[in-house]
N, C-alpha and C positions, 0 to 999 in steps of 0.2 A: 738597487733593491728589486727583488723579484715580485711582481704584482700578478703574474699569470700563474694560477695554481697548477695548471697542466705542465707548464715549464718547470716549476719547482719539483713536481713529482718525477719528471723525466730526468732532471739533473740528479736528484737523489738516487734514482734507480741506476743511472750510469755510474755514479760514484761507488755504489755497492757492488756492482758487477765488474767494474774495471777501474781500479784506482788510477790508471794512467789515461783515462778518457780526457781529452782536451776540450776546453771551452773557448769560445770567442769572447774576449774581454769586452764587457759593456753590452753584450747582446743576450743576456740570460732570458729575457722575455720573448726572444725570437725562437727559443727552443720549442719544437712541436712534438718530439717523440725521441725514442731511442731505436737503434737497429743493431742487430748482430750481423757482422760482415765477415765472411771467410776471406782469409789472406792466403797467398801462395805458400806461406810457410806452415800452413795448417792451423794457425790460431784463428779464433773467432771472437774478437773483442766486441764488447757493447760500446757503441758510439752514440754521441748526441746528434740529433737531426735538427737542422735549422731551416726556417722559412726565409727565402729571399725577400718576399714582400714585407715580412715583419722586420727584417734587418734594415731594409730601406726606410720603413716607417720610423725606426729608432734613429737612424741617421738624420732624417728630415725633422726630427724634434728640435734640432739645433738651427732652425731656420735656413736649412740648406734646400735648394731646389731639387726637384725630382731628377732632373738631368745630371746635376752635380752629385747627387746621391748615387745614381747609377754608375757614374764615372768612378767615384770613390770605391764603391763595392767591387767593381770588376778590376780595378787597379790594385786594391789593397787587401781584399778579403777573399774573393772567389777563387783565385788561383793559388792560394797559400797551401802548401803541403808541409805538415809538421810531423810527418812520420805515420806509422800505422794506426795511431790513435787520433788522427785528424778528423774533426767533425764532418758530417755529411751536410751539404747545403742543397736543398731541392729548389728547383726553379718553379715557383708557383705564381709567377706573374701572369696577369690576364693576357698580355700580348707578349709572348715569349721574346726575350731580349737576346 
């Protein structure tokens, strides 16, 4: 369930602008914005933008340590490429990892 109103608006906007915009399952509340990104093929899809810190916060809600959350994030989420509609993940950690 989305509890972050800003995330809900961004997800709604991305869906309106780009039916193919992809989401990270279980991390809707980590969405902080949308972005239009130029691709080499000349398209400019609207993509969802996620916060690394908010993703980690959501992972740690399951009683997972910060270190384990970081490991899970970099092993399973950060490097995922799902095509030209892959979401953007910004690194907003206080101590860049």
